[in-house]
C-alpha atoms as one frame of an Amber mdcrd trajectory, in Angstrom:
protein
 215.417-194.046  49.192 213.506-191.040  47.714 209.742-191.467  48.276 208.752
-188.451  46.186 210.755-189.728  43.298 209.147-193.148  43.525 205.734-191.660
  43.625 206.650-189.610  40.569 207.771-192.724  38.758 204.521-194.547  39.647
 202.424-191.509  38.439 204.550-191.393  35.228 203.987-195.047  34.596 200.170
-194.516  35.065 200.153-191.778  32.565 202.200-193.784  30.048 200.023-196.833
  30.449 196.694-194.974  30.086 197.335-194.624  26.365 197.171-198.417  25.876
 193.512-198.818  26.613 192.010-196.475  24.002 194.610-197.622  21.407 193.659
-201.314  22.058 190.077-200.561  21.567 190.651-198.627  18.368 192.968-201.342
  16.925 190.567-204.097  17.844 187.590-202.295  16.228 189.693-201.594  13.119
 190.840-205.230  12.837 187.403-206.811  13.660 184.700-204.296  12.623 181.957
-206.646  13.448 183.282-207.660  16.825 180.446-205.896  18.617 179.689-205.750
  22.345 181.219-209.252  22.928 184.636-208.239  21.854 184.552-204.994  23.928
 183.287-206.997  26.846 186.215-209.473  26.541 188.707-206.625  26.362 187.148
-204.851  29.346 187.173-208.068  31.356 190.730-208.720  30.497 191.800-205.299
  31.515 189.858-205.456  34.640 191.389-208.738  35.615 194.870-207.402  35.154
 194.024-204.388  37.195 192.803-206.597  39.943 195.340-209.354  39.836 198.608
-207.328  39.771 198.067-205.344  42.894 197.042-208.572  44.701 200.298-210.104
  43.475 202.399-207.165  44.565 200.745-207.231  47.985 201.205-211.078  48.347
 204.935-210.849  47.417 205.423-207.874  49.669 203.739-209.601  52.559 205.993
-212.591  52.319 209.247-210.637  51.565 209.785-206.856  51.232 207.873-204.137
  49.544 210.810-203.608  47.190 210.575-207.296  45.952 206.749-206.727  45.745
 207.168-203.810  43.482 209.925-205.610  41.535 207.416-208.332  40.786 205.748
-205.965  38.376 208.512-206.790  35.966 206.630-210.042  35.182 203.947-208.007
  33.174 206.195-206.379  30.554 208.179-209.676  30.085 205.006-211.638  29.726
 203.564-209.108  27.314 206.780-209.060  25.198 206.769-212.923  25.092 203.159
-213.018  23.891 203.733-210.322  21.245 206.886-212.152  19.881 204.949-215.402
  19.688 202.106-213.659  17.888 204.558-212.040  15.486 206.350-215.426  14.825
 202.959-217.054  14.214 201.899-214.315  11.822 205.219-214.707   9.941 204.877
-218.418   9.680 201.323-218.050   8.463 202.364-215.713   5.611 205.272-217.956
   4.545 203.027-221.015   4.474 201.178-219.480   1.602 198.239-218.549   3.835
 197.814-214.893   3.815 197.281-212.907   6.979 194.082-210.784   7.268 194.663
-207.443   5.831 194.278-204.395   7.908 193.570-201.207   6.052 195.554-198.131
   7.209 193.852-194.848   7.535 195.495-193.685   4.314 194.133-196.639   2.443
 190.685-196.096   3.913 190.641-192.509   2.787 191.455-193.490  -0.907
């Protein structure tokens, strides 16, 4: 009902999400130091795909229903991301309890020692 408030919410979301990209690149390069250009290319392609697909999904849903439902379809992304992260965590926990050790990631304090 308040367009300026909705616009402020969208801008706030954009600023909050913009932190994920450099963080993802930094974590990937720490975890896989020899990943090279291929790894960064895959990360960039995945990010660009998400940036292309989600506005299309919102528009498609909004065209068939209402704009409110189109914007509500954005809820799929955080739910899907949460499910993927939980599955990754469970897999990592199983791997460490099976006797196979998970790849160690050095923290900045360990790297400085």
